C-alpha positions in Angstrom: 11.6 -26.5 40.2 9.5 -26.1 37.0 11.3 -27.3 33.8 12.8 -25.0 31.4 10.3 -24.8 28.2 12.9 -25.0 25.1 12.2 -24.1 21.6 14.0 -25.6 18.5 15.0 -24.4 15.3 17.0 -26.3 12.9 16.6 -26.9 9.3 17.8 -30.4 10.1 15.0 -32.9 10.8 17.6 -35.6 12.3 19.0 -32.1 14.4 15.7 -31.4 15.6 14.6 -35.1 16.5 18.0 -35.3 18.3 17.4 -32.3 20.2 14.0 -33.0 21.2 15.3 -36.3 22.7 18.4 -35.0 24.4 16.5 -32.2 26.1 13.6 -34.2 26.9 15.5 -37.1 28.6 17.8 -34.6 30.7 14.5 -32.9 32.0 13.4 -30.1 29.5 10.4 -29.4 28.1 10.3 -29.2 24.3 7.9 -26.3 23.6 8.3 -26.5 19.7 10.9 -27.6 17.3 10.5 -25.8 13.7 12.6 -25.5 10.5 12.8 -22.0 9.8 13.8 -18.6 11.3 10.0 -17.1 10.2 8.4 -20.3 12.2 11.2 -19.8 14.9 9.6 -16.2 15.6 5.9 -17.4 15.2 6.3 -20.1 17.8 8.4 -18.0 20.0 6.0 -15.4 20.3 2.9 -18.0 20.8 4.5 -20.3 22.9 6.9 -18.1 25.1 9.6 -20.5 25.8 12.5 -20.0 28.3 15.2 -20.3 25.8 15.3 -21.0 21.7 17.9 -23.1 20.5 18.5 -21.6 17.0 20.4 -22.9 13.8 22.3 -20.2 12.3 22.1 -21.3 8.8 18.4 -21.8 7.7 16.1 -21.2 4.6 14.6 -17.9 4.4 15.6 -15.7 7.5 18.6 -17.0 9.3 19.2 -18.0 12.9 20.8 -14.7 13.9 18.0 -12.5 12.5 15.3 -14.6 14.3 17.6 -14.4 17.4 17.7 -10.5 17.2 13.6 -10.5 16.8 13.5 -12.7 19.6 15.7 -10.8 21.9 14.4 -7.3 20.8 11.0 -8.3 21.7 12.1 -9.9 24.9 10.7 -13.3 24.4 13.3 -15.7 25.5 17.2 -16.2 25.6 18.6 -17.4 22.8 21.4 -20.1 22.0 22.5 -20.6 18.6 23.9 -23.4 17.2 26.3 -24.0 14.1 28.4 -25.7 12.6 30.0 -22.5 11.3 32.5 -20.5 13.4 33.4 -17.5 11.2 34.2 -14.4 12.8 31.6 -12.5 10.9 29.1 -14.9 12.2 30.3 -14.3 15.7 30.2 -10.9 15.7 26.6 -10.8 13.9 25.5 -13.3 16.7 27.4 -11.1 19.5 25.4 -7.7 17.8 22.1 -9.6 18.0 22.8 -10.3 21.6 22.8 -14.2 21.9 23.1 -15.8 25.5 25.2 -18.5 24.0 27.0 -20.1 20.8 27.2 -23.8 20.7 29.3 -25.5 17.6 28.1 -28.7 16.0 28.8 -31.5 16.3 27.6 -31.0 20.0 27.2 -33.1 23.1 24.6 -32.6 26.1 27.8 -31.5 28.2 28.3 -28.9 25.9 24.5 -27.5 25.2 22.9 -28.4 28.7 25.4 -25.8 30.5 24.9 -23.3 27.8 20.9 -23.5 27.9 21.2 -22.8 31.9 23.6 -20.1 31.4 21.8 -18.2 28.6 18.6 -18.6 30.8 20.5 -17.2 34.0 22.0 -14.3 31.8 18.4 -13.3 30.2 16.9 -13.4 33.8 19.8 -10.9 35.2 19.4 -8.8 31.9 15.7 -8.4 32.2 15.8 -7.8 36.0 18.8 -4.7 34.8 16.2 -3.7 32.4 13.2 -3.4 35.2 15.7 -1.7 37.3 16.5 0.9 34.8 12.9 1.5 33.8 12.1 2.1 37.7 14.9 4.6 38.0 13.6 6.7 35.0 10.3 6.7 35.9 11.3 7.7 39.4 13.5 10.2 37.6 10.6 11.6 35.8 8.2 11.5 38.8 10.9 13.6 40.5 10.9 16.3 37.9 7.3 16.4 37.8 7.1 17.0 41.5 9.8 19.9 41.5 7.8 21.5 38.9 4.8 21.1 40.5 6.3 22.6 43.5 7.5 25.4 41.9 3.8 26.3 40.8 2.5 26.2 44.0 5.2 28.1 45.6 5.0 30.8 42.8 0.9 30.6 42.6 0.3 30.5 46.5 3.3 31.7 48.3 4.3 28.5 50.1 7.9 27.4 51.0 9.2 24.4 49.3 9.0 22.1 51.9 5.2 23.7 52.5 4.7 23.0 48.3 6.0 19.1 48.9 3.9 18.7 52.2 0.8 19.8 50.0 1.4 17.5 46.9 2.0 14.7 49.5 -1.0 15.4 51.6 -3.2 15.5 48.5 -1.5 12.3 47.3 -2.4 10.3 50.6 -6.2 12.2 50.7 -6.8 11.0 47.1 -5.5 7.7 47.1 -3.1 8.7 44.0 0.3 8.9 43.4 2.7 11.9 44.0 3.0 11.9 40.3 -0.2 11.7 39.8 -1.0 15.0 41.8 2.0 16.8 40.2 0.9 16.3 36.8 -3.0 17.5 37.6 -1.1 20.7 39.4 0.8 21.3 36.1 -2.1 20.5 34.1 -4.3 23.0 36.0 -1.4 25.6 35.9 -1.3 25.0 32.3 -5.0 25.4 31.5 -5.3 28.2 34.2 -2.2 30.1 32.2 -4.2 30.0 28.9 -6.9 31.3 30.3 -5.8 34.3 31.6 
């Protein structure tokens, strides 16, 4: 199984070194270790780690805002590392969509499971987003095919079944998707309607 690649973002160099050493000894690959939220985003974009461990309190952009960007851009799972447990920080972290929250001082037995669970949850979320995208695509295709069938039924006196079969046959003959054929029928109808 390939090593998980981890990005570390913490403004304290001692914490970065400790984390790097701990993760390397545990079999992870440290993709980068940076000190600011801005650097974390830049490195996440270029290195594409599996998980980012991000300290909340950093100069400039804080860890929660950096996490939000990484999650919105679907770069990687984010585990927040913090010495602070205030409810407002936890709420902001939840709203940002982070996948884990570990408080300092941390131990390997706390951090490593958080990394594994965060990555697993991230993969599940990405899979669900993909399924939603596929369903949206299927619904849009079905709407277009229905519209094209209506055009063929009205314009050529076909039954619904015959219109569907014609779209299906053209799809096979032209080696194009049914959506592409339906879009062509709709476009031809729209152009023909404007010319008339």
